[in-house]
DOZA-35742 format. One record per atom (N, C-alpha, C): residue in three letters; z, x, y. Coordinates in steps of 0.001 Angstrom, whole numbers, plus 500000, padded with zeros to 6 digits. Example, Ala and Ser with C-alpha at 12.3 -4.5 7.8 and 13.67 -1.06 7.14 Angstrom:
BEGIN
ALA507800513190494310/ALA507800512300495500/ALA507800513200496700/SER507080512850497750/SER507140513670498940/SER507870512900500030/
end
This chain:
BEGIN
MET721267638286543137/MET720774637644542468/MET721294637471542282/ILE721824635624541497/ILE722311635081540710/ILE721477634391539726/HIS721919634192538360/HIS720992634410537085/HIS721021632759537087/ALA720457631995536694/ALA720639630436535923/ALA720439630856534833/LYS721186630158533121/LYS720869630134532341/LYS720181629751531485/GLU719484628157532772/GLU719119627026531866/GLU717690626866532486/LEU716302626470531622/LEU715042626163532480/LEU715162624856532384/ARG715343623759533399/ARG715866622617532817/ARG714206621685533244/ILE713561620987532488/ILE712230620600532794/ILE712270618851532829/TRP711606618135533769/TRP711693616678533809/TRP709954615992534330/GLN709731615361533325/GLN708127615442532984/GLN708486613828532594/ASN707164613329533334/ASN706939611813533657/ASN705827611263534410/ASN704722610672533581/ASN703878609972534113/ASN704289608854534957/ILE703969608874536394/ILE704559607616537655/ILE703482606869537792/HIS702298607219537353/HIS701451605932537897/HIS701194605847539161/LYS700943606624539404/LYS700976607016541341/LYS701506606201542074/ASN702611605589541970/ASN703885604958542614/ASN704401605460543801/ARG704064605513545389/ARG704609606180546458/ARG706175606212546307/GLU706646604916546345/GLU708147605297546212/GLU708778606045544801/ARG708231605646543746/ARG708638606320542406/ARG708723607710543194/ASN707625608363543348/ASN707547609243543632/ASN708443610305544388/HIS709032609637545578/HIS710180609773546770/HIS711073609984546597/GLY711280608925545333/GLY712297608815544520/GLY713012609710544081/VAL711824610151543075/VAL712395611720542433/VAL712935612195543472/LEU712052613183544120/LEU712128614598545120/LEU713573613927545800/ASN713904612982546564/ASN715186612691547076/ASN716436612527545905/ASP716460612377544749/ASP717379611522543881/ASP718156612631543826/PRO719024612705544110/PRO720381614095544052/PRO720713614701542540/ASP719938613605541340/ASP720728614238540366/ASP719653614642539745/MET718531614377540605/MET716841615375540331/MET717064616713540610/ALA718492617040541556/ALA718668618316542248/ALA718959619326540697/ASN719663619172539673/ASN719476619880538820/ASN718624620928537888/TYR717152619408538230/TYR716407620522537650/TYR715792621263537865/THR715064622403537207/THR714577623768537871/THR712887623112537959/LEU712264622393536902/LEU711111621997537876/LEU710604620029537459/LEU709585619629537899/LEU709008618553537625/LEU707754618878537462/MET707255618340536261/MET706117618560536177/MET705627616310535554/ILE704521615884536448/ILE704263614557536681/ILE702512614669537087/GLN702327613954535815/GLN701250613152535563/GLN700475611574536391/GLU699705611609536749/GLU699477610641538245/GLU700166610321538864/GLN700221611425539943/GLN701365611433540944/GLN701326610764542289/TYR701909610469542918/TYR701469609403544537/TYR700642610324545308/TRP699309610204545530/TRP698520611335546123/TRP698006610801547691/SER697974611078548557/SER697803610837549874/SER696451610960550689/ASP695643610103550964/ASP694325610396551242/ASP694410610984552653/PHE696027610580553567/PHE695684611553554998/PHE696387612594555222/THR697504612895553941/THR697825614651554253/THR696879615675552807/ARG696075614668552418/ARG695656615248551191/ARG696183615980550102/SER697348615736549590/SER698582616183548428/SER699767614837548469/ALA699957615020547300/ALA700773614460546680/ALA702536614678547629/PRO703338613829548004/PRO704810613620548674/PRO705096615505548486/LEU705317615775549302/LEU706876617216549901/LEU707601616832550212/HIS708457618041550303/HIS709957617829550254/HIS710524618994550192/HIS711863619541551064/HIS712093620661551548/HIS712877621335550395/GLY713399620445549571/GLY713839621577548540/GLY713119621492547477/TRP712039621523547451/TRP710749621068546644/TRP709506621796546438/THR709268622846545935/THR707572623162546241/THR706649622724545599/LEU705465622037546123/LEU704410621322545856/LEU703409622520544566/TYR702784622327543474/TYR701776623072543227/TYR701073621578542396/GLU699572621847543185/GLU698771620714542561/GLU697494621213542603/PRO696546620450542027/PRO695026621529541878/PRO694545620735543135/ASN693186621302543822/ASN692336620720544942/ASN691790619729544663/ALA691750619044545367/ALA690788617605544788/ALA689476617613545221/THR688764617025544695/THR686895617247544602/THR686821615688545294/ASP685722615774545897/ASP684697614452546308/ASP685295613234545787/ASP685070613294544680/ASP684918612214543119/ASP686137612231542576/HIS686873613143542781/HIS688222613483542003/HIS689867613741542224/LYS690503613154542632/LYS692007613384542621/LYS693016613867542105/PRO693602614573542345/PRO694633615693541489/PRO695482614545540385/ARG695580614621539394/ARG696294614058538431/ARG697562614646537955/THR697513615766537957/THR699099616763538025/THR699542617033538935/ALA700634617906538664/ALA701686618039540058/ALA703053618988539184/ILE703122620240539785/ILE704003620498539441/ILE705464621180540895/TYR706874620608540563/TYR707300620990541718/TYR708197621745541377/THR708743622957541734/THR709334623887541629/THR710613623560542669/ASN711832623652541636/ASN713294623846542319/ASN713379624987543339/ASN714049624989544746/ASN713936626187545489/ASN714940626511545521/LYS715988625755544855/LYS717469626436545056/LYS717574627566544052/TYR716947626804542544/TYR716399628212541213/TYR714700628989541188/LEU713977628277541817/LEU712442629169541945/LEU712365629435543469/PRO712341630557543916/PRO711434631005545205/PRO710470631362544739/PRO709872630438545708/PRO707851630887545940/PRO707721632105545560/ALA708347633085545611/ALA707831634526545550/ALA708474634788544253/LYS708820633727542763/LYS708417634217541559/LYS707613633171541149/VAL706724632625541659/VAL706102631255541164/VAL704587631784541986/ALA703231631964540825/ALA702048631707540921/ALA701350630941540718/GLN700324630287541366/GLN699488628918540603/GLN698129629323540014/ILE697875629132538662/ILE696526629793538303/ILE695758628328538543/PRO694846628854539718/PRO693659627858539563/PRO692718627560537841/MET693215625707538098/MET692063625305536285/MET690773625062537221/ASN689667624381535884/ASN688725624039536119/ASN688201622779536298/THR690045621884536520/THR689856620726536355/THR690441619995537221/PRO690838618813538170/PRO692302618746538574/PRO693152618044537962/ASP692841617831536631/ASP693826617006535626/ASP694427618336535043/ALA694485619224535414/ALA695592620031534646/ALA696331621168536233/THR697674621085535649/THR698542622158536820/THR699150623504536094/THR698783624583536254/THR699426625445535512/THR699867626924536044/ILE700848627207535699/ILE702496627726536748/ILE702425629119535825/GLU702557630725536401/GLU703291631163536347/GLU704821631820536969/ILE705681631898535924/ILE706901631995536801/ILE707760633278535656/GLN707715634254537303/GLN708571635751536840/GLN710271635221536350/THR710167635840535143/THR711956635468534498/THR712323637412534998/ARG713184637461534256/ARG713872638683534399/ARG712877640163534414/GLY712903641203534551/GLY712384642097534685/GLY710590641684534643/GLU709575642050533603/GLU708587641987533500/GLU707790640594532637/LYS709084639894531995/LYS709073638960531454/LYS708064637203532200/THR707024637045531564/THR706556635688532402/THR706376635085531782/THR706707633363532561/THR706545632088531339/THR705492631559531666/LEU704681630876531131/LEU703092630033531454/LEU703961628698531275/ILE703808628004532427/ILE704221626340532486/ILE702750625756532522/ILE702039624812531309/ILE701042623834531519/ILE701885622097531479/ASN700619621837532683/ASN700466620556532858/ASN699593619574532343/ILE699229618786532006/ILE698202618228531366/ILE698108616736531843/TYR697253616078531927/TYR696890614236532298/TYR695286614091531413/ASN695325614242530468/ASN694340613626529568/ASN693638612287529178/PRO693232612173529781/PRO692597610658530077/PRO692024609862529211/ASN691693608877528837/ASN691250608207527653/ASN689981608668527730/ASN688846608430528982/ASN687504607889528881/ASN687191609775528400/GLU687706610978528836/GLU687681612283529110/GLU688728612957528438/SER688352614475528050/SER688792615383527206/SER689856616327528390/THR690419616165528935/THR690806617395529616/THR691410618719528574/VAL691703618802527987/VAL692043619667526927/VAL691227620100526634/ALA689993619783526326/ALA688814620622525818/ALA687972621365527099/SER688497620821528025/SER687741621613529713/SER688520622814529543/ILE690035622790529390/ILE690458624068529700/ILE691117625121528785/LYS690249624850528098/LYS691004625624526185/LYS690822626753526269/GLU689189627020526712/GLU688888628736526727/GLU689013629577528035/GLN689751628659528957/GLN690748628904529859/GLN691784629660529345/LEU692515628498528957/LEU693683628804528443/LEU694242629932527137/ILE693289629937526754/ILE693524631095525547/ILE692384632425526056/GLN692218632782526975/GLN691795633564527380/GLN693020634107528330/MET693577633323528780/MET694611634010530414/MET695864634132529028/ALA696352633518527517/ALA696552633786526516/ALA696755635127525766/ARG695449635974525886/ARG694813637310525185/ARG695117637959526438/ASN695112637966527596/ASN695098639043528690/ASN696441639101529127/THR697121638068529079/THR699228638479529333/THR699591637931528309/ARG700384638571528312/ARG701501638652527021/ARG702900637944527056/TYR702385636879527432/TYR703602635665527686/TYR704903635633527350/ASP706129635885527800/ASP707409635539527054/ASP707584634354526763/MET707013633228527469/MET707342631965526676/MET706026631170527282/ILE706152629877526454/ILE704279629148526904/ILE705501627897526776/ILE705329627074527587/ILE704988625472527489/ILE704068624836528053/MET704019623458527093/MET703221622406527910/MET702971620872527482/GLY703119620314528971/GLY703671619295528475/GLY702483618299529117/GLY702884616954528733/GLY701617616058529691/GLY701777615178529020/ASP700605613913529739/ASP700320612737529353/ASP698962612829528444/PHE699285613117527055/PHE697877613133525913/PHE697110612043525929/ASN697515610887526076/ASN696963609771525325/ASN696472609740524683/ARG696682610845523184/ARG696043610195521682/ARG697244610030520866/HIS696614609482520014/HIS697060609462518652/HIS697160609762517344/HIS698337610456516764/HIS698038611642515602/HIS698918611245514825/PRO699076611456513268/PRO700363611003512306/PRO701311612282512718/LEU701051613856513490/LEU701939614298513597/LEU703095614282514504/TRP702236613672515688/TRP703740613091516755/TRP703878611160516632/ASN703099610393516031/ASN702838609040515728/ASN704392608229515330/PRO704763607933515894/PRO705974607002515325/PRO705754606307514047/GLN706588606131512903/GLN706422605771511794/GLN706035604396511837/GLY705116604613510836/GLY704478603013511009/GLY703158602889511464/TYR703175603853512726/TYR702052603508513527/TYR700677604239512830/ILE699439603452512173/ILE698933604125511555/ILE697572605100512679/ARG697143604202513367/ARG695892604598514222/ARG696113606424514673/THR694768607152514229/THR694508608180514317/THR693122608307515532/ASP693623609219516622/ASP692219609480517578/ASP691087610491516960/GLU690568611082516929/GLU689634611867516321/GLU689636612822516964/SER689390612660518843/SER689763613827519662/SER691148614272519635/SER691929614058519051/SER693348614424518699/SER693697615420518265/ASN692580616052517665/ASN692615617135517137/ASN692317618514517517/GLU692045617625519391/GLU691306619085520129/GLU692750619272520682/ILE693376618363521174/ILE695135618523520960/ILE695226619887520294/ILE695351619488519095/ILE696125620484517712/ILE695678621688517571/ASP694282622035517641/ASP693307623309518429/ASP693372624230519090/LEU693870623395520062/LEU694472624672521272/LEU695816624790520921/ALA696975624022520202/ALA698524624311520368/ALA697880625473519173/ALA696992625620517809/ALA697324626143517099/ALA696891627513517993/ASP695964627878519011/ASP695481628895519672/ASP696107629479520287/LEU696905628763520972/LEU698002629111522035/LEU699550629441520790/ASP699608629162519600/ASP700711629122518519/ASP701655628639519518/LEU701585627054519761/LEU701893626598520002/LEU702904625331518862/ASP704189624954518679/ASP705032624085518370/ASP705426622680518628/LEU705756621650518574/LEU705891620078519123/LEU706809620513519425/LEU708078620256520384/LEU709071620885520839/LEU710076619135521319/ILE709423618037521052/ILE709844616643521193/ILE709913616012519790/PRO710779615598519435/PRO710829615226518050/PRO709508614522517603/PRO708787614044516861/PRO707793613044516289/PRO708060611606516030/GLY707145611158516546/GLY707903609602516324/GLY708995609075518201/THR708697610285518838/THR709522609575520078/THR708559608886520892/ILE708648607543520899/ILE707769606294521742/ILE708563606575523294/THR707449606841523848/THR707269607323525819/THR706861606285526077/TYR706061605458525203/TYR705130604306525916/TYR705040603013525465/PRO706480602737525337/PRO707438601583525494/PRO706128600049525374/HIS705565599583526004/HIS704737598575525822/HIS703592598869524898/ALA703513599865524471/ALA702652599656523520/ALA703782600075521780/GLY704727600737522171/GLY705170601743521238/GLY704918602810520424/THR704310603678521138/THR703641604818520956/THR704013605788521297/ALA703546607083520838/ALA703706608570521711/ALA702845609160522108/ILE702499608889523412/ILE701519609990523922/ILE701916610798524614/ASP703072610933525290/ASP703660612060525839/ASP704283613300525289/LEU704165614245525417/LEU704272615527524659/LEU704824616700525733/VAL705316616820524352/VAL705631618478525073/VAL705624619823523768/TRP705233620478524243/TRP705308621920523011/TRP705331623314523659/GLY705611623952522423/GLY706081624894522998/GLY705999626474522254/ASN705580627816522444/ASN706118629275521831/ASN706946629197520885/GLU707105630141520185/GLU708513630353519360/GLU709565630600520395/LYS709452631946521027/LYS709984631881522012/LYS710911630396522982/ALA710295629706523403/ALA710488628578523946/ALA711632628168522287/LYS710928627447521322/LYS711573626732520556/LYS712509627117520062/TYR712588628445519586/TYR713915629542519067/TYR714856628731520420/ASN714475628548521448/ASN715667628884523206/ASN715922627556523353/MET715353626002522351/MET715667624916522886/MET716832624664522593/LEU717311623893523860/LEU718861623492523984/LEU718331621458523482/LYS717592621313524704/LYS717159620240524238/LYS715727619239524712/CYS715702618518523962/CYS714142617895523893/CYS713906616457524231/LYS714197615513524995/LYS714384613932524662/LYS714433613341525986/ILE714322611734525487/ILE714029610801526759/ILE715374610941527371/ALA714979611111528940/ALA715634611335529393/ALA716033609800529885/HIS716545609439529453/HIS717117607555530223/HIS718098607243531366/LYS719027608745531817/LYS719036608062532854/LYS718798609072534073/HIS717681609717534237/HIS717083609998535156/HIS715087609185534965/ASP715403607843534514/ASP714303607109534843/ASP714033606324536225/HIS713468606541536522/HIS712883605928537560/HIS711834604369537832/GLY711428604300536340/GLY711094603084536443/GLY709637602666535653/SER709068604217535363/SER707602604028535577/SER707591603121533878/ASP705923603156533651/ASP706025602399532231/ASP706178603662531315/HIS705819604789531424/HIS706390605729530743/HIS707384605981530565/LEU708035606909529870/LEU709816606737529839/LEU709209608443530197/PRO710878608814531009/PRO711247610298531423/PRO711194611353530244/ILE710768612860529786/ILE710791613799529037/ILE712180614557529658/ARG713099615094529464/ARG714086616233529094/ARG714365617301528375/THR713340618429529189/THR713091619296527832/THR714322620644528831/ILE715411621182527916/ILE715977622080528549/ILE716093623660527177/ILE715437624651528208/ILE715481625922527374/ILE716239626832527918/ALA717198627709526868/ALA717829628588527182/ALA716815629498527477/THR717599630512529092/THR716479631735529520/THR717347632291530809/ASP716461633067531579/ASP717410633486532526/ASP716713634038533366/LEU716770632788534664/LEU716110632805535946/LEU716477633943536931/GLU716274634723537488/GLU716215635122538760/GLU716569634317540219/VAL717771633973540455/VAL717992633345541543/VAL717824633776543088/ILE717835633367544122/ILE718488633835545203/ILE719195633017545688/ALA720560633913545871/ALA721927633194546815/ALA721576632767547812/THR721461631522548714/THR721306631690549803/THR722103630636550764/GLU722736631171552365/GLU723544630246552505/GLU722582629108553620/ALA723569628428553917/ALA722834627596554301/ALA722830627690555725/ARG721842627346556908/ARG721162628106557725/ARG721699627508559086/TYR721840628336560556/TYR722448627480561329/TYR721663627122561913/ASN723194625834562618/ASN722532624473563019/ASN722811624881565087/PHE721622625662565741/PHE721652625666566988/PHE721874624813567889/GLN721659623664567045/GLN721057622076567941/GLN723060622286568493/GLN724402622459567850/GLN725485622158567776/GLN725898623472568646/ALA725428624367569239/ALA725750625400568804/ALA727212625674570239/ASN728323626130570737/ASN729035626111571633/ASN728738627438572297/TRP727752627059573372/TRP727387628582574168/TRP727973629396575230/GLU729130628325575162/GLU730271628933576520/GLU731080630384575537/LYS730709629851574281/LYS732123630507573334/LYS731054631692573037/PHE729781631082572833/PHE728687632400572093/PHE729020633581573130/ASP728890632952574595/ASP728896633580575575/ASP730101635105575922/ASN731055634161575669/ASN732311634968575792/ASN732543636103574612/HIS732228635453573917/HIS732045636172572359/HIS731227637502572409/LEU729771636963572751/LEU729129638419573038/LEU729607639360574027/THR730283638772575331/THR730443639931576358/THR731361640788575622/THR732321639877575348/THR733448640968574641/THR732979642104573334/LYS732385641462572485/LYS731637642399571556/LYS730824643881572163/LEU730246643630572951/LEU729159644673574059/LEU730241645256574520/ALA731358645015575212/ALA732280645687575714/ALA733011646618574805/GLN733115646589573521/GLN733439647247572878/GLN732407648722572210/ILE731090648359572866/ILE730114648962572424/ILE730299650415573441/PRO730001651836573391/PRO730259652984573803/PRO729043652214575178/LEU729483653149576630/LEU728962653051577430/LEU727490653372577349/PRO726310653117577431/PRO724599653244577304/PRO724359654814577810/ARG723849655821576861/ARG723428656854576908/ARG721849657108576662/THR721218657854576757/THR719775658446576179/THR720070658685574983/CYS718883658191574371/CYS719023658537573157/CYS717462659566572793/LYS718131660506571784/LYS716911661410571853/LYS716495661489569948/THR717159660494569132/THR716501660847567843/THR716354659404567365/GLU715568659163566671/GLU715260657784565520/GLU716513657345565276/GLU717661657916564654/GLU718625657949564164/GLU719489657303565404/GLU719518657520566446/GLU720636657306567754/GLU719609655937568525/ILE719325656178568399/ILE718298654569568650/ILE718667653654567313/ASP718359653867566230/ASP718192652914565017/ASP719881652439565587/GLN720582653330565764/GLN722341653134565542/GLN722606651920566737/ARG721647652583567970/ARG722353651518569073/ARG721866649861569265/VAL720301649916568137/VAL720212648792567756/VAL720945647575566751/GLU721131648804566149/GLU722360648442565049/GLU723484647585565336/GLU723891648094566391/GLU725241647750567059/GLU725325646900567946/LEU724044646607568701/LEU723471645243569311/LEU723566644361568407/MET722642644854567765/MET722150643060566433/MET724173642580565977/LYS725107643546565192/LYS725772643133564993/LYS726657642451565825/ALA726938642556567014/ALA727201642336568394/ALA726934640571568655/ILE725654640454568367/ILE724617639073568471/ILE725500638468567428/GLN724907638974565896/GLN725391638173564626/GLN726949637833564756/ASN728002638722565362/ASN729143638297565284/ASN729455636719566062/ALA728775636905567320/ALA729027635653568312/ALA728206634628567903/ILE727023634742566835/ILE726394633328566121/ILE727666632903565472/GLU727796633770564495/GLU729235633544563637/GLU730685632616564108/ALA730807632866565258/ALA732171632532565785/ALA731499631107567076/ALA730315631107567467/ALA730284629846568115/ALA729231628867567874/VAL728088629168566866/VAL727316628507565765/VAL727537628156564852/PRO727941626500564037/PRO728095625893562469/PRO726863626228561691/ARG727434625916560647/ARG726171625948560126/ARG725774624386559408/LYS724635624008559121/LYS724009622853558651/LYS724916622601557479/LYS724634621328557221/LYS725710620592555993/LYS724414619850555352/PRO723482620684554180/PRO722226619884554241/PRO722462618663552457/CYS721907617740552740/CYS721904616844551388/CYS720647616882550660/PRO720198616133549604/PRO719339615970549729/PRO718554615119550694/HIS719227614396551136/HIS718337613761551417/HIS718240613805553232/SER718342614856553202/SER717969615447554808/SER716920615288554953/LYS716551615644556410/LYS715144615475557069/LYS715300616444558178/ARG714122617387558178/ARG714115618301559041/ARG713711617967560750/TRP713084616932561070/TRP713095616059561828/TRP714275615000562491/TRP715317615245561811/TRP716600614355562312/TRP716815614919563373/ASN717728613878564119/ASN718511614283565121/ASN719425613433566169/GLU720197613814566642/GLU721074613018567520/GLU720549611782567939/LYS719853611811568523/LYS718895610242569379/LYS718707609717568489/ILE718244609931567104/ILE717788608815566236/ILE718958608457565787/THR720422609306565556/THR721413608589564826/THR721907607640565569/LYS722354607689567218/LYS722278606920567970/LYS721595605555568356/LEU719982605976567837/LEU719206604664567852/LEU719734603687566852/
end
């Protein structure tokens, strides 16, 4: 294992745009983020999901007959192996919640919310989130999303509109012991000059926060501005090697190398114990592995790599 010292979160409402969704997943600069919290992701009726990508693992709610998911969380496979992440089913397609296991028994809760103008996602998930927080002692809680509500607590200076239902957000934050991480007054919807995209965190998240501001360099053209949140943490990350490219293998070299290695193994004999069987199998596996290392190159993936690409397509 190696350890990542920062939890890097990119958050944005991308307004159901397919090219924007694919662009975010394939942008090399985005590969430095630990996870993506997207509201109003592109969702395909054909695949019945948001776009998939080999470098990211997708978590989103199930669709209903009349309601497509409007939140998604992508975790970076380089920093967060799926074994360290568990999705918590919510009772609405407009909220995605995951638990991340950090070092030891510590757990981080990530909540992604899309709160539409005509209904309240916050009210529908409040009791469920409170119950989760009571049952699990989360080391860190981070809640972000497009809340579509106005309140003096986060409104830009001089913006006097207040929505009565914004108190639901404040009540939920109070019940979960969350404070605003994004500076109050940060404009996230430039068209109206409003602050409707928010990031909240518990005491541990606030204490460890290194940055929470607009990510101008990683703006993919949505009408909402993206938010970049960086929190000091200690994630366990699996160090992985590039996979073998068997399509480029030199099989003649493989045969010669394997023949040489097998000749170095003592002549076959009857194995009388499990230990002797294990030893013979290990010797055979080492010979095969050495031949693979000698004759099969490793792949050189880049952020734009596709599993289905081959030499024939390159020539065409």
